[in-house]
ZARONU-110094 format. One record per residue (C-alpha): chain; residue in three letters; x, y, z. Coordinates in Angstrom, 3 decimals. Layout:
BEGIN
<c->A&r->ALA&c1->X&c2->Y&c3->Z>
...
This chain:
BEGIN
<c->A&r->MET&c1->-52.799&c2->-13.115&c3->9.861>
<c->A&r->ILE&c1->-54.644&c2->-16.410&c3->10.209>
<c->A&r->SER&c1->-58.005&c2->-14.704&c3->10.020>
<c->A&r->ILE&c1->-56.918&c2->-12.993&c3->6.724>
<c->A&r->LEU&c1->-55.859&c2->-16.259&c3->5.301>
<c->A&r->LEU&c1->-59.209&c2->-17.836&c3->6.351>
<c->A&r->MET&c1->-61.221&c2->-14.971&c3->4.864>
<c->A&r->ALA&c1->-59.385&c2->-15.358&c3->1.645>
<c->A&r->LEU&c1->-59.946&c2->-19.094&c3->1.520>
<c->A&r->GLY&c1->-63.591&c2->-18.469&c3->2.308>
<c->A&r->VAL&c1->-63.846&c2->-16.085&c3->-0.672>
<c->A&r->MET&c1->-62.122&c2->-18.706&c3->-2.986>
<c->A&r->LEU&c1->-64.587&c2->-21.430&c3->-1.786>
<c->A&r->LEU&c1->-67.548&c2->-19.136&c3->-2.248>
<c->A&r->ALA&c1->-66.276&c2->-17.837&c3->-5.503>
<c->A&r->PRO&c1->-68.543&c2->-18.796&c3->-8.594>
<c->A&r->ALA&c1->-67.017&c2->-21.822&c3->-10.401>
<c->A&r->TRP&c1->-68.746&c2->-20.969&c3->-13.677>
<c->A&r->GLY&c1->-65.995&c2->-18.715&c3->-15.081>
<c->A&r->ILE&c1->-62.435&c2->-17.615&c3->-14.922>
<c->A&r->THR&c1->-60.458&c2->-14.903&c3->-16.657>
<c->A&r->ASP&c1->-56.861&c2->-13.968&c3->-16.730>
<c->A&r->GLY&c1->-54.589&c2->-10.941&c3->-17.204>
<c->A&r->GLU&c1->-54.124&c2->-11.748&c3->-20.989>
<c->A&r->GLY&c1->-57.772&c2->-11.568&c3->-22.037>
<c->A&r->LEU&c1->-58.346&c2->-15.410&c3->-22.065>
<c->A&r->VAL&c1->-61.528&c2->-16.562&c3->-20.593>
<c->A&r->THR&c1->-63.010&c2->-20.004&c3->-19.362>
<c->A&r->ILE&c1->-66.685&c2->-20.271&c3->-19.040>
<c->A&r->GLU&c1->-68.853&c2->-23.509&c3->-18.311>
<c->A&r->ASP&c1->-71.636&c2->-24.432&c3->-20.689>
<c->A&r->THR&c1->-74.131&c2->-24.212&c3->-17.937>
<c->A&r->THR&c1->-73.457&c2->-20.664&c3->-17.103>
<c->A&r->ASN&c1->-76.373&c2->-18.358&c3->-17.820>
<c->A&r->LEU&c1->-75.813&c2->-15.356&c3->-20.231>
<c->A&r->ASN&c1->-75.904&c2->-12.655&c3->-17.490>
<c->A&r->ASP&c1->-73.166&c2->-14.450&c3->-15.603>
<c->A&r->ALA&c1->-71.126&c2->-14.811&c3->-18.638>
<c->A&r->VAL&c1->-71.539&c2->-11.074&c3->-19.370>
<c->A&r->ARG&c1->-70.025&c2->-10.370&c3->-15.927>
<c->A&r->ILE&c1->-66.883&c2->-12.484&c3->-16.707>
<c->A&r->LEU&c1->-66.509&c2->-10.900&c3->-20.124>
<c->A&r->GLU&c1->-66.823&c2->-7.465&c3->-18.687>
<c->A&r->LEU&c1->-63.628&c2->-7.959&c3->-16.730>
<c->A&r->SER&c1->-61.688&c2->-8.094&c3->-20.019>
<c->A&r->SER&c1->-63.774&c2->-5.565&c3->-21.923>
<c->A&r->LEU&c1->-63.127&c2->-2.899&c3->-19.281>
<c->A&r->LYS&c1->-59.415&c2->-3.827&c3->-18.953>
<c->A&r->PHE&c1->-58.653&c2->-3.842&c3->-22.801>
<c->A&r->GLU&c1->-61.270&c2->-1.531&c3->-24.291>
<c->A&r->SER&c1->-62.755&c2->0.429&c3->-21.390>
<c->A&r->LYS&c1->-66.235&c2->-0.733&c3->-22.218>
<c->A&r->LYS&c1->-68.954&c2->-2.212&c3->-20.048>
<c->A&r->MET&c1->-70.782&c2->-5.300&c3->-20.987>
<c->A&r->LEU&c1->-74.572&c2->-5.547&c3->-21.145>
<c->A&r->ASN&c1->-77.225&c2->-8.130&c3->-22.007>
<c->A&r->GLN&c1->-80.007&c2->-6.305&c3->-23.826>
<c->A&r->SER&c1->-81.516&c2->-9.464&c3->-25.368>
<c->A&r->ASN&c1->-84.557&c2->-11.382&c3->-23.998>
<c->A&r->PHE&c1->-82.377&c2->-14.363&c3->-23.501>
<c->A&r->ASN&c1->-80.811&c2->-15.439&c3->-20.174>
<c->A&r->GLY&c1->-80.511&c2->-19.148&c3->-20.423>
<c->A&r->SER&c1->-77.255&c2->-21.309&c3->-20.246>
<c->A&r->ILE&c1->-74.701&c2->-20.291&c3->-22.918>
<c->A&r->GLY&c1->-74.835&c2->-24.074&c3->-24.044>
<c->A&r->ILE&c1->-71.134&c2->-24.221&c3->-25.088>
<c->A&r->PRO&c1->-67.997&c2->-24.587&c3->-23.083>
<c->A&r->VAL&c1->-65.364&c2->-21.903&c3->-23.474>
<c->A&r->HIS&c1->-61.859&c2->-22.815&c3->-22.441>
<c->A&r->GLN&c1->-58.904&c2->-20.444&c3->-22.494>
<c->A&r->VAL&c1->-60.259&c2->-18.410&c3->-25.356>
<c->A&r->PRO&c1->-59.692&c2->-14.687&c3->-26.130>
<c->A&r->TRP&c1->-62.561&c2->-12.720&c3->-24.811>
<c->A&r->ARG&c1->-63.530&c2->-11.299&c3->-28.100>
<c->A&r->GLN&c1->-63.594&c2->-14.628&c3->-29.764>
<c->A&r->ALA&c1->-65.651&c2->-16.092&c3->-26.702>
<c->A&r->LEU&c1->-68.025&c2->-13.155&c3->-27.223>
<c->A&r->GLU&c1->-68.598&c2->-14.229&c3->-30.881>
<c->A&r->ILE&c1->-68.833&c2->-17.891&c3->-30.150>
<c->A&r->ILE&c1->-71.492&c2->-17.469&c3->-27.547>
<c->A&r->ALA&c1->-73.543&c2->-15.097&c3->-29.705>
<c->A&r->LEU&c1->-73.486&c2->-17.546&c3->-32.618>
<c->A&r->LYS&c1->-74.429&c2->-20.447&c3->-30.387>
<c->A&r->ASN&c1->-77.569&c2->-18.539&c3->-29.060>
<c->A&r->ASN&c1->-78.529&c2->-16.755&c3->-32.313>
<c->A&r->LEU&c1->-77.716&c2->-13.470&c3->-30.868>
<c->A&r->ALA&c1->-76.068&c2->-10.310&c3->-32.296>
<c->A&r->VAL&c1->-73.522&c2->-8.109&c3->-30.524>
<c->A&r->LEU&c1->-73.590&c2->-4.241&c3->-30.391>
<c->A&r->ASP&c1->-70.276&c2->-2.596&c3->-30.209>
<c->A&r->LEU&c1->-71.064&c2->1.079&c3->-29.488>
<c->A&r->PRO&c1->-69.178&c2->3.875&c3->-27.783>
<c->A&r->GLY&c1->-69.072&c2->3.102&c3->-24.070>
<c->A&r->TYR&c1->-70.350&c2->-0.426&c3->-24.014>
<c->A&r->ILE&c1->-70.739&c2->-3.812&c3->-25.733>
<c->A&r->ALA&c1->-73.988&c2->-5.629&c3->-25.511>
<c->A&r->PHE&c1->-75.702&c2->-8.862&c3->-26.548>
<c->A&r->ALA&c1->-78.837&c2->-8.202&c3->-28.543>
<c->A&r->ASN&c1->-81.527&c2->-9.885&c3->-30.508>
<c->A&r->LEU&c1->-80.938&c2->-10.248&c3->-34.200>
<c->A&r->PRO&c1->-83.005&c2->-7.819&c3->-36.259>
<c->A&r->PRO&c1->-86.124&c2->-9.438&c3->-37.622>
<c->A&r->ALA&c1->-85.685&c2->-10.944&c3->-41.200>
<c->A&r->GLY&c1->-87.272&c2->-8.781&c3->-43.738>
<c->A&r->GLY&c1->-87.567&c2->-5.936&c3->-41.471>
<c->A&r->GLY&c1->-85.672&c2->-3.518&c3->-43.603>
<c->A&r->THR&c1->-82.327&c2->-3.306&c3->-45.029>
<c->A&r->GLU&c1->-80.732&c2->-0.914&c3->-42.446>
<c->A&r->LYS&c1->-79.681&c2->-2.624&c3->-39.229>
<c->A&r->THR&c1->-79.003&c2->-1.038&c3->-35.878>
<c->A&r->PRO&c1->-75.577&c2->0.754&c3->-36.063>
<c->A&r->GLY&c1->-72.934&c2->-1.049&c3->-34.081>
<c->A&r->TYR&c1->-73.765&c2->-4.690&c3->-35.053>
<c->A&r->PHE&c1->-70.376&c2->-6.429&c3->-35.779>
<c->A&r->LEU&c1->-71.661&c2->-10.026&c3->-35.810>
<c->A&r->ASP&c1->-74.524&c2->-11.269&c3->-37.847>
<c->A&r->VAL&c1->-74.749&c2->-15.073&c3->-38.693>
<c->A&r->ASP&c1->-76.974&c2->-14.377&c3->-41.547>
<c->A&r->SER&c1->-74.439&c2->-12.124&c3->-43.418>
<c->A&r->GLN&c1->-72.635&c2->-13.365&c3->-46.596>
<c->A&r->GLN&c1->-69.079&c2->-14.217&c3->-46.632>
<c->A&r->VAL&c1->-66.468&c2->-13.272&c3->-49.219>
<c->A&r->ARG&c1->-63.381&c2->-15.324&c3->-50.079>
<c->A&r->ILE&c1->-60.560&c2->-12.976&c3->-51.400>
<c->A&r->ASN&c1->-57.614&c2->-14.688&c3->-53.198>
<c->A&r->ALA&c1->-54.630&c2->-12.429&c3->-53.890>
<c->A&r->ILE&c1->-51.247&c2->-12.887&c3->-55.547>
<c->A&r->ALA&c1->-48.457&c2->-10.409&c3->-54.854>
<c->A&r->LEU&c1->-45.942&c2->-10.359&c3->-57.826>
<c->A&r->LEU&c1->-42.748&c2->-8.529&c3->-57.647>
<c->A&r->ALA&c1->-41.177&c2->-8.205&c3->-61.025>
<c->A&r->ASP&c1->-38.582&c2->-6.480&c3->-63.177>
<c->A&r->ARG&c1->-40.576&c2->-3.524&c3->-64.649>
<c->A&r->ALA&c1->-38.532&c2->-3.364&c3->-67.854>
<c->A&r->TYR&c1->-39.145&c2->-7.031&c3->-68.494>
<c->A&r->LEU&c1->-42.944&c2->-6.627&c3->-67.918>
<c->A&r->LYS&c1->-42.850&c2->-3.751&c3->-70.336>
<c->A&r->SER&c1->-41.074&c2->-5.804&c3->-72.968>
<c->A&r->LEU&c1->-43.915&c2->-8.300&c3->-72.754>
<c->A&r->GLY&c1->-46.496&c2->-5.643&c3->-73.386>
<c->A&r->ILE&c1->-48.757&c2->-6.848&c3->-70.519>
<c->A&r->ASP&c1->-52.076&c2->-5.155&c3->-70.220>
<c->A&r->TRP&c1->-53.145&c2->-6.042&c3->-66.696>
<c->A&r->SER&c1->-56.451&c2->-4.179&c3->-67.076>
<c->A&r->THR&c1->-57.572&c2->-7.086&c3->-69.299>
<c->A&r->VAL&c1->-57.444&c2->-9.781&c3->-66.756>
<c->A&r->LEU&c1->-60.595&c2->-11.904&c3->-67.075>
<c->A&r->ASP&c1->-61.301&c2->-15.672&c3->-66.247>
<c->A&r->GLY&c1->-57.800&c2->-16.150&c3->-65.363>
<c->A&r->LYS&c1->-56.390&c2->-14.730&c3->-68.592>
<c->A&r->VAL&c1->-54.431&c2->-11.596&c3->-69.593>
<c->A&r->THR&c1->-53.702&c2->-9.867&c3->-72.745>
<c->A&r->ILE&c1->-50.142&c2->-9.325&c3->-74.090>
<c->A&r->ASN&c1->-49.565&c2->-6.818&c3->-76.764>
<c->A&r->ALA&c1->-47.109&c2->-8.529&c3->-79.223>
<c->A&r->ASP&c1->-47.480&c2->-5.912&c3->-81.926>
<c->A&r->PHE&c1->-44.010&c2->-4.368&c3->-81.492>
<c->A&r->SER&c1->-42.320&c2->-1.813&c3->-83.698>
<c->A&r->GLY&c1->-40.099&c2->-3.510&c3->-86.320>
<c->A&r->GLY&c1->-42.849&c2->-6.133&c3->-87.113>
<c->A&r->THR&c1->-40.670&c2->-9.340&c3->-86.650>
<c->A&r->GLN&c1->-38.768&c2->-8.098&c3->-83.628>
<c->A&r->VAL&c1->-40.439&c2->-10.110&c3->-80.844>
<c->A&r->PRO&c1->-38.692&c2->-10.494&c3->-77.430>
<c->A&r->GLY&c1->-37.467&c2->-14.100&c3->-76.853>
<c->A&r->ALA&c1->-39.238&c2->-14.040&c3->-73.540>
<c->A&r->LEU&c1->-42.646&c2->-14.462&c3->-75.320>
<c->A&r->PHE&c1->-41.542&c2->-17.858&c3->-76.569>
<c->A&r->GLY&c1->-41.204&c2->-18.934&c3->-72.960>
<c->A&r->LEU&c1->-44.841&c2->-18.398&c3->-72.369>
<c->A&r->GLY&c1->-45.879&c2->-21.484&c3->-74.398>
<c->A&r->LEU&c1->-46.964&c2->-19.432&c3->-77.421>
<c->A&r->GLY&c1->-44.536&c2->-21.033&c3->-79.796>
<c->A&r->SER&c1->-43.310&c2->-19.391&c3->-82.809>
<c->A&r->ASN&c1->-46.627&c2->-19.177&c3->-84.763>
<c->A&r->PHE&c1->-48.618&c2->-17.077&c3->-82.557>
<c->A&r->THR&c1->-50.700&c2->-14.159&c3->-83.901>
<c->A&r->VAL&c1->-48.930&c2->-10.869&c3->-83.860>
<c->A&r->GLY&c1->-51.140&c2->-8.411&c3->-81.885>
<c->A&r->GLN&c1->-53.133&c2->-8.907&c3->-78.778>
<c->A&r->THR&c1->-52.851&c2->-12.528&c3->-77.516>
<c->A&r->LYS&c1->-54.498&c2->-13.937&c3->-74.316>
<c->A&r->ILE&c1->-52.582&c2->-16.218&c3->-72.013>
<c->A&r->GLU&c1->-53.190&c2->-17.906&c3->-68.656>
<c->A&r->VAL&c1->-52.071&c2->-15.762&c3->-65.730>
<c->A&r->SER&c1->-50.558&c2->-18.885&c3->-64.019>
<c->A&r->THR&c1->-48.492&c2->-19.508&c3->-67.216>
<c->A&r->LEU&c1->-47.274&c2->-15.838&c3->-67.125>
<c->A&r->LEU&c1->-46.308&c2->-16.054&c3->-63.525>
<c->A&r->ASN&c1->-44.397&c2->-19.271&c3->-64.153>
<c->A&r->ALA&c1->-42.526&c2->-17.690&c3->-67.176>
<c->A&r->ILE&c1->-41.569&c2->-14.610&c3->-65.085>
<c->A&r->GLU&c1->-40.151&c2->-16.806&c3->-62.135>
<c->A&r->SER&c1->-38.393&c2->-19.258&c3->-64.574>
<c->A&r->ASN&c1->-36.614&c2->-16.487&c3->-66.243>
<c->A&r->GLN&c1->-35.714&c2->-15.038&c3->-62.878>
<c->A&r->LYS&c1->-37.301&c2->-11.627&c3->-63.620>
<c->A&r->GLY&c1->-39.516&c2->-11.643&c3->-60.689>
<c->A&r->THR&c1->-41.009&c2->-13.674&c3->-57.855>
<c->A&r->VAL&c1->-44.421&c2->-14.327&c3->-56.339>
<c->A&r->ILE&c1->-43.820&c2->-13.053&c3->-52.815>
<c->A&r->ALA&c1->-47.226&c2->-13.852&c3->-51.268>
<c->A&r->LYS&c1->-50.417&c2->-15.857&c3->-52.034>
<c->A&r->PRO&c1->-52.751&c2->-14.733&c3->-49.270>
<c->A&r->ASN&c1->-56.203&c2->-16.095&c3->-48.913>
<c->A&r->ILE&c1->-58.836&c2->-14.807&c3->-46.531>
<c->A&r->VAL&c1->-62.514&c2->-15.160&c3->-45.839>
<c->A&r->VAL&c1->-64.211&c2->-12.007&c3->-44.573>
<c->A&r->ALA&c1->-67.826&c2->-11.455&c3->-43.548>
<c->A&r->SER&c1->-69.763&c2->-8.901&c3->-45.492>
<c->A&r->GLY&c1->-69.232&c2->-5.479&c3->-43.957>
<c->A&r->LYS&c1->-66.220&c2->-6.473&c3->-41.792>
<c->A&r->LYS&c1->-62.666&c2->-5.801&c3->-42.125>
<c->A&r->GLY&c1->-59.914&c2->-8.360&c3->-43.124>
<c->A&r->PHE&c1->-56.172&c2->-8.007&c3->-42.713>
<c->A&r->ILE&c1->-53.225&c2->-9.937&c3->-44.090>
<c->A&r->GLN&c1->-49.581&c2->-9.203&c3->-43.388>
<c->A&r->VAL&c1->-46.782&c2->-11.144&c3->-44.990>
<c->A&r->GLY&c1->-43.606&c2->-9.694&c3->-43.416>
<c->A&r->GLN&c1->-42.529&c2->-8.791&c3->-39.916>
<c->A&r->ASP&c1->-42.946&c2->-6.085&c3->-37.242>
<c->A&r->ILE&c1->-39.971&c2->-3.910&c3->-36.720>
<c->A&r->SER&c1->-39.388&c2->-2.061&c3->-33.370>
<c->A&r->VAL&c1->-38.214&c2->1.602&c3->-33.066>
<c->A&r->LYS&c1->-36.885&c2->3.036&c3->-29.977>
<c->A&r->THR&c1->-38.941&c2->5.935&c3->-28.538>
<c->A&r->LEU&c1->-39.013&c2->7.962&c3->-25.345>
<c->A&r->ASP&c1->-42.320&c2->8.218&c3->-23.360>
<c->A&r->GLU&c1->-43.156&c2->11.378&c3->-21.384>
<c->A&r->ALA&c1->-41.194&c2->10.243&c3->-18.277>
<c->A&r->GLY&c1->-37.976&c2->9.747&c3->-20.339>
<c->A&r->ASN&c1->-38.235&c2->5.917&c3->-20.368>
<c->A&r->THR&c1->-37.102&c2->4.139&c3->-23.570>
<c->A&r->THR&c1->-39.932&c2->1.897&c3->-25.100>
<c->A&r->ASP&c1->-40.198&c2->-0.032&c3->-28.241>
<c->A&r->LYS&c1->-42.853&c2->0.960&c3->-30.714>
<c->A&r->PHE&c1->-43.600&c2->-1.653&c3->-33.336>
<c->A&r->PHE&c1->-44.540&c2->-1.104&c3->-37.045>
<c->A&r->ALA&c1->-45.881&c2->-3.538&c3->-39.341>
<c->A&r->THR&c1->-43.797&c2->-3.978&c3->-42.656>
<c->A&r->GLY&c1->-43.914&c2->-6.243&c3->-45.567>
<c->A&r->VAL&c1->-46.820&c2->-6.812&c3->-47.936>
<c->A&r->ILE&c1->-49.945&c2->-5.620&c3->-45.996>
<c->A&r->LEU&c1->-53.490&c2->-6.122&c3->-47.342>
<c->A&r->ASN&c1->-56.557&c2->-4.414&c3->-45.726>
<c->A&r->VAL&c1->-59.965&c2->-5.309&c3->-47.154>
<c->A&r->GLU&c1->-63.467&c2->-4.475&c3->-46.293>
<c->A&r->PRO&c1->-65.906&c2->-6.152&c3->-48.737>
<c->A&r->THR&c1->-69.655&c2->-5.686&c3->-48.621>
<c->A&r->VAL&c1->-72.048&c2->-7.794&c3->-50.513>
<c->A&r->VAL&c1->-74.788&c2->-5.742&c3->-52.201>
<c->A&r->ASN&c1->-78.019&c2->-7.095&c3->-53.817>
<c->A&r->ILE&c1->-78.930&c2->-5.158&c3->-56.946>
<c->A&r->GLU&c1->-81.922&c2->-6.465&c3->-58.786>
<c->A&r->GLY&c1->-81.360&c2->-9.953&c3->-57.866>
<c->A&r->THR&c1->-77.694&c2->-9.854&c3->-58.664>
<c->A&r->GLN&c1->-74.994&c2->-9.776&c3->-55.941>
<c->A&r->VAL&c1->-71.907&c2->-7.754&c3->-56.386>
<c->A&r->VAL&c1->-69.001&c2->-6.894&c3->-53.911>
<c->A&r->HIS&c1->-68.262&c2->-3.374&c3->-53.054>
<c->A&r->MET&c1->-64.722&c2->-3.500&c3->-51.557>
<c->A&r->LYS&c1->-62.626&c2->-0.939&c3->-49.900>
<c->A&r->LEU&c1->-58.937&c2->-1.946&c3->-50.364>
<c->A&r->SER&c1->-55.579&c2->-0.789&c3->-49.298>
<c->A&r->ILE&c1->-52.309&c2->-2.466&c3->-50.172>
<c->A&r->GLU&c1->-48.843&c2->-1.519&c3->-48.689>
<c->A&r->ARG&c1->-45.431&c2->-2.826&c3->-49.367>
<c->A&r->SER&c1->-42.922&c2->-1.612&c3->-46.708>
<c->A&r->SER&c1->-39.465&c2->-2.345&c3->-45.292>
<c->A&r->GLY&c1->-37.397&c2->-1.094&c3->-42.505>
<c->A&r->THR&c1->-33.789&c2->0.279&c3->-42.954>
<c->A&r->PRO&c1->-31.700&c2->1.135&c3->-39.832>
<c->A&r->GLY&c1->-30.476&c2->4.631&c3->-40.049>
<c->A&r->ASN&c1->-27.756&c2->6.656&c3->-38.339>
<c->A&r->ILE&c1->-30.331&c2->8.326&c3->-36.151>
<c->A&r->SER&c1->-33.494&c2->6.290&c3->-36.451>
<c->A&r->THR&c1->-35.040&c2->3.551&c3->-38.555>
<c->A&r->ILE&c1->-36.198&c2->4.477&c3->-42.005>
<c->A&r->ILE&c1->-39.409&c2->2.871&c3->-43.146>
<c->A&r->ASN&c1->-39.573&c2->2.726&c3->-46.945>
<c->A&r->LYS&c1->-43.266&c2->2.483&c3->-48.009>
<c->A&r->SER&c1->-45.408&c2->2.234&c3->-51.194>
<c->A&r->ARG&c1->-49.097&c2->2.327&c3->-50.509>
<c->A&r->SER&c1->-52.254&c2->2.234&c3->-52.731>
<c->A&r->GLU&c1->-55.967&c2->2.742&c3->-51.548>
<c->A&r->THR&c1->-59.062&c2->2.224&c3->-53.699>
<c->A&r->GLU&c1->-62.648&c2->1.145&c3->-53.796>
<c->A&r->LEU&c1->-63.805&c2->-1.519&c3->-56.224>
<c->A&r->VAL&c1->-67.165&c2->-3.023&c3->-57.293>
<c->A&r->LEU&c1->-66.664&c2->-6.513&c3->-58.530>
<c->A&r->TYR&c1->-69.230&c2->-9.302&c3->-59.441>
<c->A&r->ASP&c1->-68.969&c2->-12.643&c3->-58.004>
<c->A&r->GLY&c1->-65.759&c2->-14.377&c3->-59.308>
<c->A&r->GLU&c1->-64.351&c2->-11.371&c3->-61.084>
<c->A&r->GLU&c1->-60.591&c2->-10.547&c3->-60.911>
<c->A&r->ALA&c1->-58.922&c2->-7.243&c3->-60.553>
<c->A&r->VAL&c1->-55.408&c2->-5.952&c3->-60.735>
<c->A&r->ILE&c1->-53.592&c2->-3.238&c3->-58.918>
<c->A&r->GLY&c1->-50.161&c2->-2.255&c3->-60.050>
<c->A&r->GLY&c1->-47.996&c2->0.913&c3->-60.213>
<c->A&r->LEU&c1->-46.217&c2->0.364&c3->-56.847>
<c->A&r->TYR&c1->-42.471&c2->0.703&c3->-57.884>
<c->A&r->ASP&c1->-39.231&c2->0.483&c3->-55.922>
<c->A&r->THR&c1->-35.573&c2->0.149&c3->-57.074>
<c->A&r->ASP&c1->-33.135&c2->-2.641&c3->-56.379>
<c->A&r->THR&c1->-29.291&c2->-1.933&c3->-56.673>
<c->A&r->VAL&c1->-27.068&c2->-4.936&c3->-57.270>
<c->A&r->LYS&c1->-23.377&c2->-5.048&c3->-57.318>
<c->A&r->VAL&c1->-22.123&c2->-6.986&c3->-60.496>
<c->A&r->ARG&c1->-18.656&c2->-8.021&c3->-61.714>
<c->A&r->GLY&c1->-17.828&c2->-7.488&c3->-65.082>
<c->A&r->GLY&c1->-14.818&c2->-8.000&c3->-67.405>
<c->A&r->VAL&c1->-12.968&c2->-10.713&c3->-69.388>
<c->A&r->PRO&c1->-14.696&c2->-14.051&c3->-68.926>
<c->A&r->VAL&c1->-12.750&c2->-16.491&c3->-66.745>
<c->A&r->LEU&c1->-9.856&c2->-14.061&c3->-66.129>
<c->A&r->LYS&c1->-11.957&c2->-11.751&c3->-64.245>
<c->A&r->ASP&c1->-12.860&c2->-14.452&c3->-61.608>
<c->A&r->LEU&c1->-9.413&c2->-15.620&c3->-61.061>
<c->A&r->PRO&c1->-8.144&c2->-15.598&c3->-57.369>
<c->A&r->TRP&c1->-6.187&c2->-12.506&c3->-56.266>
<c->A&r->TRP&c1->-3.020&c2->-14.358&c3->-55.820>
<c->A&r->VAL&c1->-2.703&c2->-15.431&c3->-59.594>
<c->A&r->LEU&c1->-0.434&c2->-12.494&c3->-60.476>
<c->A&r->GLY&c1->-3.199&c2->-10.084&c3->-59.745>
<c->A&r->ILE&c1->-4.802&c2->-10.770&c3->-63.151>
<c->A&r->ARG&c1->-8.361&c2->-10.389&c3->-61.854>
<c->A&r->TYR&c1->-7.496&c2->-6.636&c3->-61.103>
<c->A&r->LEU&c1->-6.427&c2->-6.041&c3->-64.796>
<c->A&r->THR&c1->-9.251&c2->-8.042&c3->-66.535>
<c->A&r->GLY&c1->-12.277&c2->-7.323&c3->-64.294>
<c->A&r->TYR&c1->-14.166&c2->-4.538&c3->-62.470>
<c->A&r->TYR&c1->-17.285&c2->-4.112&c3->-60.289>
<c->A&r->LYS&c1->-20.304&c2->-2.112&c3->-61.233>
<c->A&r->TYR&c1->-23.586&c2->-1.359&c3->-59.687>
<c->A&r->GLU&c1->-26.860&c2->-2.013&c3->-61.576>
<c->A&r->THR&c1->-30.071&c2->-0.370&c3->-60.689>
<c->A&r->LYS&c1->-33.186&c2->-2.091&c3->-61.594>
<c->A&r->GLU&c1->-36.850&c2->-0.803&c3->-61.168>
<c->A&r->ARG&c1->-39.360&c2->-3.394&c3->-59.819>
<c->A&r->GLU&c1->-43.032&c2->-3.336&c3->-59.915>
<c->A&r->LEU&c1->-45.455&c2->-4.816&c3->-57.324>
<c->A&r->VAL&c1->-48.487&c2->-6.091&c3->-58.987>
<c->A&r->ILE&c1->-51.513&c2->-7.433&c3->-56.847>
<c->A&r->LEU&c1->-53.976&c2->-9.731&c3->-58.497>
<c->A&r->LEU&c1->-57.386&c2->-10.202&c3->-56.614>
<c->A&r->LYS&c1->-60.197&c2->-12.349&c3->-57.150>
<c->A&r->THR&c1->-63.575&c2->-12.303&c3->-55.045>
<c->A&r->ASP&c1->-65.932&c2->-15.218&c3->-54.544>
<c->A&r->ILE&c1->-69.124&c2->-14.838&c3->-52.631>
<c->A&r->MET&c1->-69.689&c2->-17.655&c3->-50.197>
<c->A&r->GLU&c1->-72.862&c2->-18.837&c3->-48.475>
<c->A&r->ASN&c1->-73.333&c2->-17.739&c3->-44.792>
<c->A&r->ALA&c1->-72.815&c2->-20.126&c3->-41.768>
<c->A&r->VAL&c1->-76.433&c2->-20.976&c3->-41.552>
<c->A&r->GLN&c1->-76.794&c2->-21.909&c3->-45.241>
<c->A&r->ARG&c1->-73.760&c2->-24.015&c3->-44.968>
<c->A&r->ALA&c1->-74.967&c2->-25.751&c3->-41.781>
<c->A&r->LEU&c1->-78.310&c2->-26.616&c3->-43.412>
<c->A&r->LYS&c1->-76.539&c2->-27.945&c3->-46.393>
<c->A&r->ALA&c1->-74.115&c2->-29.946&c3->-44.478>
<c->A&r->ALA&c1->-77.228&c2->-31.354&c3->-42.388>
<c->A&r->LYS&c1->-78.906&c2->-32.639&c3->-45.484>
<c->A&r->ASN&c1->-75.877&c2->-33.982&c3->-47.189>
<c->A&r->PRO&c1->-73.266&c2->-34.715&c3->-44.424>
<c->A&r->PRO&c1->-69.819&c2->-35.411&c3->-45.803>
<c->A&r->PRO&c1->-68.466&c2->-38.881&c3->-45.631>
<c->A&r->SER&c1->-66.492&c2->-39.444&c3->-42.295>
<c->A&r->LYS&c1->-62.778&c2->-39.874&c3->-42.633>
<c->A&r->VAL&c1->-62.255&c2->-41.049&c3->-39.070>
<c->A&r->PRO&c1->-61.199&c2->-44.653&c3->-39.163>
<c->A&r->VAL&c1->-63.537&c2->-46.886&c3->-37.137>
<c->A&r->GLU&c1->-60.702&c2->-48.087&c3->-34.686>
<c->A&r->ALA&c1->-60.363&c2->-44.352&c3->-33.603>
<c->A&r->GLY&c1->-63.277&c2->-44.966&c3->-31.349>
<c->A&r->ASP&c1->-65.666&c2->-42.135&c3->-30.087>
<c->A&r->TRP&c1->-62.952&c2->-39.720&c3->-29.070>
<c->A&r->GLY&c1->-64.509&c2->-39.400&c3->-25.625>
<c->A&r->TYR&c1->-67.415&c2->-37.299&c3->-26.801>
<c->A&r->LEU&c1->-70.252&c2->-39.778&c3->-26.267>
<c->A&r->GLU&c1->-72.866&c2->-38.708&c3->-23.752>
<c->A&r->HIS&c1->-73.281&c2->-41.046&c3->-20.908>
């Protein structure tokens, strides 16, 4: 027994001190570790979580140059590649560090590259509006006309002078021109919320590298009990809420950059049933081509909301039950069903890549906001 303990202690003393990995996929690697040793550390997680080997196919094997402490292994992979100007190949069977393709060597890159520091980035701003469909219809909103933050409303209603009072809440006043009138989208959203005819349920904002996937979820994961092959009860989780999946690609056409974007939007919710959980889902998928700064709107996702409302003679219908039972004679309950529409407003902005931003920051460093008395934060080299 003592000999076994001594052998284990010897292994621990002889084990390399340049890296640690744990069962959750978090890795710790010293900055002096060479790349081949870092690959062996990362391979423990890549085999466990994705059943893929790790290779170094680049011509670099110096120290990684940046300390990694308790970082998810995928993130550590990207940090090391970015620090040493490398790309990462993610192919069936293995993941590998590789040299970046030469600049100007063609527009097609080796399949499998998922990290490229030279790639453009796209900022995607979205607004998810859930509003009463009948109210939106009464305003005559034409979402296809969204441009430069404005949308057209059609105030040319039958009857000539019969204009919904809701329009006067949009800041148009009483002397606007009958016909198609443009208003600010922000003003429209404020009017819808102030009239309690809808609400902005999410305002997600995400930056995605060109050609990569972005994911936003505003909601919660629900679990459903399932049985595995051995008859054991397990929980299977489903994402619900407002879910946005985007995959933008920046394309250069005759000197002009446009964004080709694959987009899917889902609004879902879980309802417990007698036998199993029911997931109500509305989903839309599309592909768009937008120029830098252009807006787009996706609508047509409907659902119904049933509300219990009490009607009857004012005041008397709301009396307590013990007042001679008058409330039962003068009031009643009814159910109102309203149809709601989910409208997603999107705006894309092409951003500079990391190298361009770093060069700009080096030439014009932003003024420091750290007070002088804060000291050096312990990062001075001795």
